[in-house]
C-alpha positions in Angstrom: 19.9 -10.4 16.1 17.3 -13.3 18.2 16.0 -15.8 16.0 12.7 -14.3 15.3 14.3 -10.9 13.8 16.1 -14.0 11.3 12.4 -14.3 9.4 11.6 -11.9 6.3 8.2 -10.4 6.6 8.0 -11.4 2.9 8.8 -13.7 0.6 6.7 -14.2 -2.1 7.0 -14.9 -6.2 5.9 -12.7 -8.9 3.2 -14.1 -11.2 -0.6 -15.7 -9.8 -0.5 -17.3 -7.1 -1.6 -18.8 -3.8 -0.2 -17.5 0.4 -0.7 -17.9 3.1 -0.9 -15.6 6.5 1.1 -17.1 9.4 2.1 -16.1 13.1 5.7 -16.8 14.4 6.3 -17.3 17.3 9.3 -17.1 20.3 9.0 -18.3 23.6 12.0 -16.6 25.6 10.2 -18.9 28.6 8.8 -17.4 31.5 5.6 -14.9 30.1 6.6 -13.3 27.7 6.0 -14.3 23.9 7.2 -12.4 20.7 5.4 -13.2 17.8 5.3 -11.5 14.3 3.0 -12.1 11.2 4.3 -13.0 8.2 3.3 -13.8 4.0 4.4 -16.4 2.3 3.6 -16.8 -1.4 4.4 -19.2 -4.1 4.0 -20.6 -7.6 4.7 -24.5 -6.9 2.1 -24.9 -4.2 -1.1 -26.9 -5.4 -2.4 -26.3 -1.8 -2.2 -23.6 0.8 -0.7 -26.4 3.1 2.5 -27.3 0.7 3.5 -23.1 1.5 2.1 -23.1 5.0 4.2 -26.7 5.2 7.2 -25.4 3.8 7.4 -22.8 6.2 6.2 -24.2 9.0 9.9 -26.9 8.1 11.5 -22.7 7.4 10.6 -21.9 11.0 11.3 -25.3 13.0 14.6 -24.9 12.5 15.6 -21.7 14.1 13.6 -23.0 17.2 10.4 -21.2 16.4 6.9 -21.9 16.0 4.0 -21.0 14.2 0.5 -21.4 13.0 -1.5 -20.5 9.7 -3.7 -17.7 10.2 -5.6 -17.7 6.5 -4.7 -17.8 3.0 -5.6 -16.7 -0.3 -4.4 -15.6 -4.0 -1.9 -12.9 -4.9 -1.3 -11.2 -8.2 2.3 -9.4 -8.3 3.4 -8.0 -10.8 7.1 -6.8 -9.9 7.1 -5.0 -14.2 3.8 -2.5 -12.9 5.3 -2.6 -9.2 1.8 -4.1 -8.5 -0.1 -6.3 -6.2 -4.0 -7.3 -5.2 -4.3 -10.0 -2.5 -7.8 -11.8 -3.1 -9.6 -15.0 -2.2 -9.4 -17.2 0.6 -7.7 -21.1 1.3 -10.5 -24.1 1.3 -8.2 -25.2 4.4 -7.9 -22.4 6.3 -9.7 -20.0 5.7 -9.9 -16.5 4.9 -6.1 -14.2 5.4 -7.2 -10.9 7.2 -5.6 -9.3 3.6 -6.3 -5.5 5.2 -3.4 -6.7 7.4 -1.6 -8.7 4.7 -1.6 -5.3 2.4 1.2 -3.7 5.1 3.0 -6.8 5.9 3.4 -6.0 2.0 4.4 -2.4 2.0 7.2 -3.1 4.5 9.1 -4.8 1.2 6.8 -3.1 -1.6 7.1 0.5 -0.3 6.7 1.5 -4.1 4.4 -0.7 -4.7 0.4 0.0 -5.7 -1.0 -3.0 -3.3 -4.7 -3.8 -3.3 -6.7 -5.8 -1.2 -10.7 -7.4 -1.7 -12.5 -10.3 -0.5 -14.2 -11.0 -3.6 -12.9 -14.4 -5.5 -11.6 -17.4 -4.6 
């Protein structure tokens, strides 16, 4: 298993919180660069950068690199199997919510997951 494969696609809390959409890179040398997109969202974060900084540290510990491609907010209600992705990050801009939903569905295939560009 490569270091890139060890990185979970999704790690989110329950509740209403900020999230970031991150691209993770594995440089194998030469012309090849493997990458994957991940979603991270946590209740502790006052700012989107708090989530990115934590994730960046974890990614670098694996010998990988990453960049934040945007952010927003998530409403996650596990008891209702419901997730809504919306809003944007002042610092990182709006994430590709449609792509974020596709990634979330890999971990939560039986959830009702929707997205909107509305809201902050």
